[in-house]
Each structure stands twice: as C-alpha cells, then as structure tokens.
C-alpha positions in Angstrom: -9.3 -15.7 0.2 -9.0 -12.5 -1.8 -6.4 -12.0 -4.5 -6.2 -8.4 -5.5 -5.5 -8.1 -9.3 -5.8 -4.3 -9.5 -2.8 -2.0 -9.0 -2.6 -2.4 -5.3 -1.3 1.1 -4.7 -3.3 3.1 -7.1 -6.6 1.3 -6.4 -6.5 2.4 -2.7 -4.5 5.6 -2.7 -7.5 7.9 -2.1 -8.5 5.8 0.9 -4.9 5.9 2.2 -4.5 9.6 1.8 -8.0 10.4 3.0 -8.9 12.4 -0.1 -12.4 13.6 -1.1 -12.8 10.4 -3.1 -11.9 8.1 -0.2 -14.4 5.4 0.9 -16.0 6.1 4.3 -15.2 2.6 5.5 -12.4 1.0 3.4 -12.2 -2.8 3.7 -9.8 -4.1 6.4 -8.4 -7.6 6.8 -7.5 -10.0 9.6 -4.4 -11.3 7.8 -2.3 -10.0 4.9 0.4 -12.1 3.3 2.5 -10.4 0.7 5.5 -10.6 -1.4 5.9 -7.0 -2.6 8.2 -6.1 -5.4 11.5 -4.6 -4.4 11.9 -2.0 -7.1 13.0 1.6 -7.1 10.6 3.9 -8.8 10.8 7.5 -10.0 9.5 10.2 -7.6 7.2 11.3 -10.4 5.7 7.8 -10.9 2.0 7.5 -10.5 2.4 5.3 -7.5 4.8 7.6 -5.7 2.7 10.7 -6.4 -0.5 8.9 -5.1 1.0 8.4 -1.6 2.8 11.7 -0.8 2.5 11.3 3.0 4.9 8.4 3.0 7.2 9.2 0.0 10.4 10.9 1.1 13.6 10.8 -0.9 14.0 8.0 -3.4 10.8 5.9 -3.3 10.5 2.2 -3.9 7.5 0.0 -4.4 8.4 -2.3 -1.5 7.9 0.5 1.0 4.6 1.6 -0.6 3.3 -1.9 -0.5 4.3 -2.3 3.2 2.6 1.0 4.1 -0.6 0.1 2.2 -0.6 -3.4 3.9 -0.5 -1.8 7.3 -3.3 0.5 6.3 -5.4 -2.5 5.1 -5.1 -4.4 8.5 -7.8 -4.4 11.1 -6.8 -3.6 14.7 -5.1 -6.6 16.3 -4.5 -8.3 12.9 -1.5 -10.0 11.5 0.7 -9.4 8.5 3.5 -11.4 6.9 5.7 -9.9 4.3 8.6 -11.4 2.5 11.6 -9.1 2.9 14.5 -8.7 0.4 17.8 -10.0 1.4 
C-alpha cells in the first residue's frame, strides 16, 4: 500500500500535462481509493495553474484530485472516491 504524502497535484502535474519535465513512464496503479478535499481554490492557485487542461471556470480541489486519480490508473483498473453530498 502506498500513501502519498506529497502535494498530490503539484508532485505529478508535469506528468499529467505532458511537459518537458514529465516522466517517460509515470507510475500507474491497479486501485486508487481516495477522499479528496472539496474545496474551492483560486484560479491563480498553484494547483489550478499546474493543470490548465482541466481547469475551466471556478476550479476546486475535488475535481483536480479526481482528474489526477484517473490519470494515475492503469487500463482496466478500479477507483473509489468519496463524493461530497
């Protein structure tokens, strides 16, 4: 089991966006279980600016976590995310 203690968004944003600094083969997982924060963030926040391909309108951390989780999954893998509500 891996527990990521880095900033989940910022630590992988180069891989997600495919920048010059992206890893050739970013690590992918068979299963991701998450409880992302449901928090509005400013459009100029570091996290929002690090994922411009998915930030439109008023960004929130929940959506960025969900997008990054999907990026982190292997093909035919599973994800379980707690949803607000």
